C-alpha positions as CSV (number, residue, x, y, z in Angstrom):
1,M,6.3,30.5,-2.4
2,A,7.2,28.8,-5.7
3,D,8.3,25.2,-5.6
4,L,11.8,24.1,-6.4
5,F,11.3,23.1,-10.0
6,T,9.3,26.3,-10.9
7,G,12.2,28.3,-9.5
8,L,14.7,26.2,-11.4
9,S,12.8,26.7,-14.6
10,Q,12.7,30.5,-14.2
11,S,16.5,30.5,-13.4
12,F,17.2,28.3,-16.4
13,Q,15.2,30.5,-18.8
14,S,17.0,33.6,-17.6
15,N,20.4,31.9,-17.9
16,R,21.1,32.1,-14.1
17,L,22.0,28.4,-13.6
18,G,25.5,27.2,-13.6
19,H,26.8,23.9,-14.9
20,G,26.7,22.1,-11.5
21,L,23.7,21.8,-9.2
22,I,23.2,20.2,-5.8
23,L,19.5,19.5,-5.1
24,S,18.9,18.3,-1.6
25,H,15.7,16.7,-0.2
26,R,14.4,15.1,2.9
27,P,14.7,11.3,2.9
28,N,10.9,10.8,2.9
29,D,10.4,13.1,-0.1
30,G,12.6,11.0,-2.4
31,P,9.9,9.6,-4.7
32,R,8.0,12.9,-5.1
33,F,11.3,14.7,-5.7
34,A,12.4,12.2,-8.4
35,V,9.2,12.6,-10.4
36,G,9.6,16.4,-10.3
37,L,13.2,16.3,-11.2
38,R,12.7,14.0,-14.2
39,A,10.0,16.4,-15.6
40,W,12.3,19.3,-15.1
41,I,15.2,17.5,-16.9
42,Q,12.9,16.8,-19.8
43,E,12.2,20.5,-20.0
44,V,15.9,21.5,-19.8
45,M,16.8,19.0,-22.6
46,C,13.9,19.7,-25.0
47,P,15.3,21.3,-28.2
48,T,11.9,22.7,-29.2
49,P,10.3,24.1,-26.1
50,G,7.0,26.0,-26.1
51,P,6.6,29.8,-25.7
52,S,6.7,29.5,-21.9
53,G,9.8,27.4,-22.0
54,K,8.0,24.2,-21.1
55,A,9.0,20.9,-22.8
56,C,7.1,20.2,-26.0
57,R,6.7,16.5,-25.0
58,S,6.5,15.4,-28.6
59,C,10.2,15.6,-29.9
60,A,12.5,12.7,-29.8
61,S,14.2,13.9,-26.7
62,C,11.0,14.4,-24.7
63,Q,9.7,11.0,-25.9
64,A,12.9,9.3,-24.7
65,L,12.4,10.8,-21.2
66,S,8.7,10.1,-21.0
67,P,7.3,7.8,-18.3
68,N,6.5,5.1,-21.0
69,A,10.1,5.2,-22.2
70,I,11.4,4.9,-18.7
71,L,9.1,2.0,-18.1
72,E,10.3,0.3,-21.3
73,E,13.9,1.1,-20.4
74,I,14.5,3.1,-23.6
75,A,17.7,5.0,-23.2
76,H,18.2,8.7,-24.0
77,P,21.6,9.1,-25.7
78,D,22.2,12.6,-24.0
79,F,21.0,11.7,-20.5
80,L,22.8,9.6,-17.9
81,Y,21.4,8.6,-14.6
82,L,23.9,7.2,-12.0
83,E,23.2,5.2,-8.8
84,P,25.9,3.9,-6.4
85,A,27.7,0.9,-7.7
86,N,27.0,-1.0,-4.4
87,E,26.0,-0.5,-0.8
88,T,29.3,1.2,-0.1
89,G,28.9,3.9,-2.7
90,Y,30.2,5.0,-6.1
91,S,33.3,3.7,-7.9
92,V,36.0,5.7,-9.7
93,E,35.2,3.7,-12.9
94,Q,31.6,5.1,-12.9
95,I,32.9,8.7,-12.8
96,R,35.4,8.0,-15.6
97,E,32.7,6.5,-17.8
98,M,30.5,9.5,-17.1
99,S,33.4,11.8,-18.1
100,T,33.7,9.9,-21.4
101,A,30.0,10.4,-22.0
102,F,30.4,14.2,-21.5
103,A,32.9,14.3,-24.3
104,L,30.4,12.9,-26.9
105,S,28.5,15.0,-29.4
106,L,24.8,15.6,-28.6
107,A,22.5,13.3,-30.4
108,M,19.0,14.7,-30.0
109,A,18.8,17.2,-27.1
110,K,20.1,20.8,-26.8
111,R,22.3,19.9,-23.8
112,R,23.6,16.8,-22.0
113,V,22.4,16.1,-18.4
114,V,23.9,13.8,-15.9
115,W,21.9,13.1,-12.7
116,I,23.9,11.6,-9.8
117,S,21.5,10.2,-7.2
118,Q,22.6,9.8,-3.6
119,A,25.5,12.0,-4.3
120,H,26.8,11.8,-0.7
121,K,28.0,8.3,-1.5
122,L,30.6,9.8,-3.8
123,S,32.7,9.9,-0.7
124,A,33.2,6.1,-0.8
125,G,36.7,4.7,-1.2
126,G,38.3,7.6,0.6
127,G,36.6,10.1,-1.6
128,A,38.3,9.0,-4.8
129,P,35.0,9.1,-6.9
130,A,34.4,12.6,-5.6
131,N,37.9,13.7,-6.5
132,A,37.4,12.3,-10.0
133,L,34.3,14.3,-10.3
134,L,36.0,17.6,-9.5
135,K,37.7,17.8,-12.9
136,L,34.3,18.0,-14.6
137,L,33.2,20.7,-12.3
138,E,36.4,22.7,-12.7
139,E,36.5,22.2,-16.5
140,P,32.8,22.1,-17.5
141,R,31.8,20.9,-21.0
142,P,29.7,23.3,-23.2
143,N,25.9,22.6,-23.2
144,S,26.1,20.3,-20.2
145,L,24.5,20.1,-16.8
146,L,25.5,18.0,-13.8
147,V,22.8,17.4,-11.2
148,L,23.7,15.9,-7.8
149,S,20.8,14.9,-5.6
150,S,21.1,14.0,-2.0
151,S,19.4,13.8,1.3
152,M,22.7,14.4,3.0
153,P,24.4,17.2,1.1
154,E,26.6,18.1,4.1
155,A,28.5,14.8,3.4
156,L,29.7,16.0,0.0
157,L,33.3,17.3,-0.2
158,P,33.6,21.0,0.5
159,T,35.4,21.4,-2.9
160,I,32.3,20.0,-4.7
161,R,29.8,22.1,-2.7
162,S,31.8,25.2,-3.4
163,R,31.6,24.6,-7.2
164,C,27.8,24.0,-7.4
165,Q,24.7,26.0,-6.8
166,H,22.7,24.5,-3.9
167,F,18.9,24.3,-3.9
168,R,16.6,22.6,-1.4
169,Y,13.5,20.7,-2.3
170,R,10.5,21.1,0.0
171,D,7.4,19.1,-0.6
172,P,4.6,21.5,-1.6
173,A,2.2,20.1,1.0
174,R,4.7,20.8,3.8
175,A,5.6,24.2,2.4
176,L,1.9,25.1,2.9
177,G,2.0,24.2,6.5
178,R,0.6,20.7,6.3
179,D,3.7,19.0,7.7
180,R,2.6,16.0,9.7
181,A,3.7,12.5,10.7
182,P,4.1,10.2,7.7
183,E,1.2,7.9,7.0
184,I,1.5,4.5,5.5
185,P,-0.3,4.2,2.1
186,T,-3.6,2.3,2.2
187,G,-3.2,-1.5,2.2
188,W,0.3,-1.6,3.6
189,E,-0.7,-1.6,7.3
190,P,-0.2,-5.3,7.8
191,L,3.4,-5.0,6.7
192,L,3.9,-2.1,9.1
193,E,2.4,-4.1,12.0
194,W,4.6,-7.1,11.1
195,I,7.8,-5.0,11.1
196,Q,6.9,-3.2,14.3
197,G,6.4,-6.7,15.9
198,G,10.0,-7.6,15.0
199,A,9.3,-9.3,11.7
200,T,8.5,-12.6,13.4
201,P,9.1,-15.6,11.0
202,G,6.1,-17.5,9.9
203,R,3.6,-14.7,10.3
204,K,1.6,-14.1,7.1
205,W,0.7,-10.6,5.8
206,I,-0.8,-9.2,2.7
207,S,0.0,-6.1,0.7
208,P,-1.2,-4.3,-2.5
209,A,2.0,-5.7,-4.3
210,D,0.6,-9.2,-4.0
211,D,-1.9,-8.3,-6.7
212,D,-0.6,-8.7,-10.3
213,G,-2.5,-5.6,-11.2
214,F,-0.3,-3.5,-8.9
215,W,2.6,-4.1,-11.3
216,K,0.9,-3.1,-14.6
217,D,2.3,0.5,-14.1
218,R,5.8,-0.5,-13.1
219,Q,7.1,3.0,-12.7
220,G,4.1,3.9,-10.5
221,A,4.6,0.7,-8.5
222,V,8.2,1.4,-7.9
223,L,7.5,5.0,-6.7
224,E,4.8,3.7,-4.3
225,M,7.1,1.1,-2.9
226,Q,9.9,3.6,-2.5
227,S,7.5,5.8,-0.5
228,V,6.3,2.8,1.5
229,R,9.9,1.8,2.3
230,E,10.8,5.3,3.6
231,T,7.5,5.6,5.5
232,L,8.0,2.2,7.1
233,W,11.5,3.2,8.2
234,L,10.3,6.4,9.8
235,L,7.3,4.7,11.6
236,S,9.5,1.9,12.9
237,K,12.2,4.0,14.5
238,E,10.5,4.1,17.9
239,Y,10.4,0.3,18.1
240,W,14.1,-0.4,17.8
241,S,14.6,-0.2,21.6
242,K,11.8,-2.7,22.1
243,W,13.3,-5.4,19.9
244,D,15.9,-8.0,20.9
245,R,19.1,-8.4,18.9
246,H,17.7,-11.0,16.6
247,A,14.6,-9.0,15.7
248,A,16.6,-5.8,15.2
249,L,18.9,-7.7,12.7
250,R,15.9,-9.1,10.9
251,V,14.3,-5.7,10.5
252,W,17.5,-4.0,9.4
253,D,18.2,-6.7,6.8
254,L,14.6,-6.5,5.6
255,F,15.0,-2.9,4.7
256,E,18.4,-3.5,3.0
257,H,17.0,-6.4,0.9
258,L,13.9,-4.3,0.1
259,E,16.1,-1.6,-1.3
260,L,18.0,-4.1,-3.4
261,L,14.7,-5.5,-4.7
262,L,13.6,-2.1,-5.8
263,N,16.8,-1.6,-7.7
264,E,16.3,-4.9,-9.5
265,I,12.7,-4.2,-10.3
266,K,13.7,-1.0,-12.1
267,R,16.0,-2.9,-14.4
268,Y,14.3,-6.3,-15.0
269,A,11.0,-7.8,-16.2
270,Q,8.5,-9.7,-14.1
271,P,8.7,-7.5,-11.0
272,Q,5.7,-9.3,-9.4
273,L,7.8,-12.6,-9.3
274,G,10.6,-10.7,-7.6
275,W,8.3,-9.3,-5.0
276,L,6.6,-12.7,-4.3
277,N,10.0,-14.4,-3.9
278,F,11.1,-11.6,-1.6
279,K,8.0,-11.9,0.5
280,M,8.2,-15.7,0.8
281,R,11.8,-15.6,1.9
282,A,11.1,-12.6,4.3
283,S,8.2,-14.4,5.9
284,E,10.2,-17.5,6.4
285,A,13.3,-15.6,7.6
286,Q,15.4,-17.0,4.8
287,L,16.9,-13.7,3.9
288,W,18.7,-13.3,7.2
289,K,21.4,-15.0,9.2
290,V,20.9,-14.2,12.9
């Protein structure tokens, strides 16, 4: 069975894709899904694809979507990536700014692509952001593609779901029958043990992120930490009933602050300092009020 992005490429090359896509994935597949989707978007936007339709990887558009460009935070004028404005979800202002971007002329790619991550959070504010998005879906711009990704597509408004083609991502390893319990990446076991013990203040633990070399490839480091965070969450679920209220609050807030840290690391320099500060405060229970 072909994977999602191979199938999307075939549909794209035969003009069978609409202007709005919903791509759903399992929560623990987020990092692998993101890597595959970025590569596919590079292909879709390339103005000079090869004979097979693959991205040339050498034009200005491809270069602006390459891993190095992402690492150096080089913006692509025809590509927009949206994340929720806060923990609650998206704001109407974000959708309005996106609508303005859709009206601009193309600068270097053959089509404009907007990727809305965690699209189920469009339902924030009584669904106002989702309603603002409907106009774009009802009146699509030429040479544009709107991609909504979510691990909870059922939370999207029915009016949005009905106007988009829905595709589901399945990790290739699982599709081949190798589905198994998640495993924590090597070196992160001490953090898992600390969390499963209720994140007791004062206990020291080490991780690969403590080494400055871990951060030399910032994009790779962020992807690994996203995978670690999701795996830690899945492997810690069975322990919730064993913790008292204080431990449960400590662990819950640890995951919340780790997600905030990852969002900051994507945008700012010196990620290792951010991690070490997070770890120091986490170990000393300074992040939480319980």
